[in-house]
C-alpha positions in Angstrom: 136.8 89.1 86.2 137.7 91.6 88.9 135.0 92.3 91.5 133.5 95.8 91.5 134.2 97.9 94.6 131.4 100.4 93.9 127.8 100.2 92.9 125.5 102.4 90.8 123.8 104.9 93.3 121.2 105.9 90.7 120.2 102.3 90.1 120.0 101.7 93.9 117.8 104.8 94.2 115.5 103.6 91.4 115.2 100.2 93.1 114.3 101.8 96.5 111.9 104.2 94.9 110.0 101.3 93.4 109.8 99.6 96.8 108.6 102.7 98.5 105.7 103.1 96.0 104.6 99.5 96.5 101.6 98.7 98.7 102.9 95.2 99.2 105.9 96.3 101.3 105.5 96.7 105.1 106.1 100.0 106.8 109.0 98.5 108.8 110.7 97.5 105.5 110.0 100.9 103.9 111.5 102.6 107.0 114.7 100.5 106.5 114.8 101.3 102.8 114.4 105.1 103.5 117.2 105.0 106.1 119.5 103.0 103.9 118.9 105.2 100.8 119.2 108.5 102.7 122.5 107.3 104.2 123.9 106.3 100.7 122.7 109.5 99.1 124.1 111.8 101.8 127.5 109.9 101.9 127.9 110.1 98.2 126.7 113.7 97.8 123.7 112.7 95.8 120.9 113.7 98.1 118.4 116.0 96.3 115.3 115.6 98.4 112.1 113.7 97.9 108.5 114.2 97.3 105.5 112.4 98.9 103.4 110.1 96.8 99.8 111.1 97.5 97.8 107.9 96.8 94.6 108.8 98.6 94.9 112.6 98.5 95.8 112.9 102.2 98.3 115.7 102.9 100.6 116.0 105.9 99.2 119.5 106.7 95.8 120.9 106.2 95.2 123.8 103.9 92.2 125.3 105.7 93.2 128.8 107.0 91.0 128.3 110.1 93.0 125.2 111.1 96.2 127.3 110.7 94.9 130.0 112.9 94.0 127.7 115.8 97.2 125.7 115.3 95.9 122.5 113.8 98.4 122.3 110.9 98.9 118.5 111.2 96.4 116.3 109.5 95.3 113.5 111.9 94.7 111.2 109.0 98.4 111.4 108.0 99.9 108.1 109.1 103.3 106.5 109.1 102.3 104.7 105.9 101.7 108.1 104.2 105.0 109.3 105.5 106.9 106.4 103.9 105.3 106.8 100.5 108.1 108.8 98.9 110.0 109.2 95.7 113.6 110.4 95.9 115.0 112.8 93.3 
């Protein structure tokens, strides 16, 4: 049997998305998964964005209009772990 020179990008994306959703994977590993997946998706023309997975209802930006007026649009509770909980389209 001849070896394949390509791989299924959609299958790779599904595999990485499952790892990014897991609470058992370290942030460093998730960071490597994100970097690898984004590279493959960009190089193959398959990048369609991502969405955050809100497990504890923390959002990257606050919705309070007062916070926006005084410039506090970043949520201090938003951590690297929150940033890496993603699902790619």
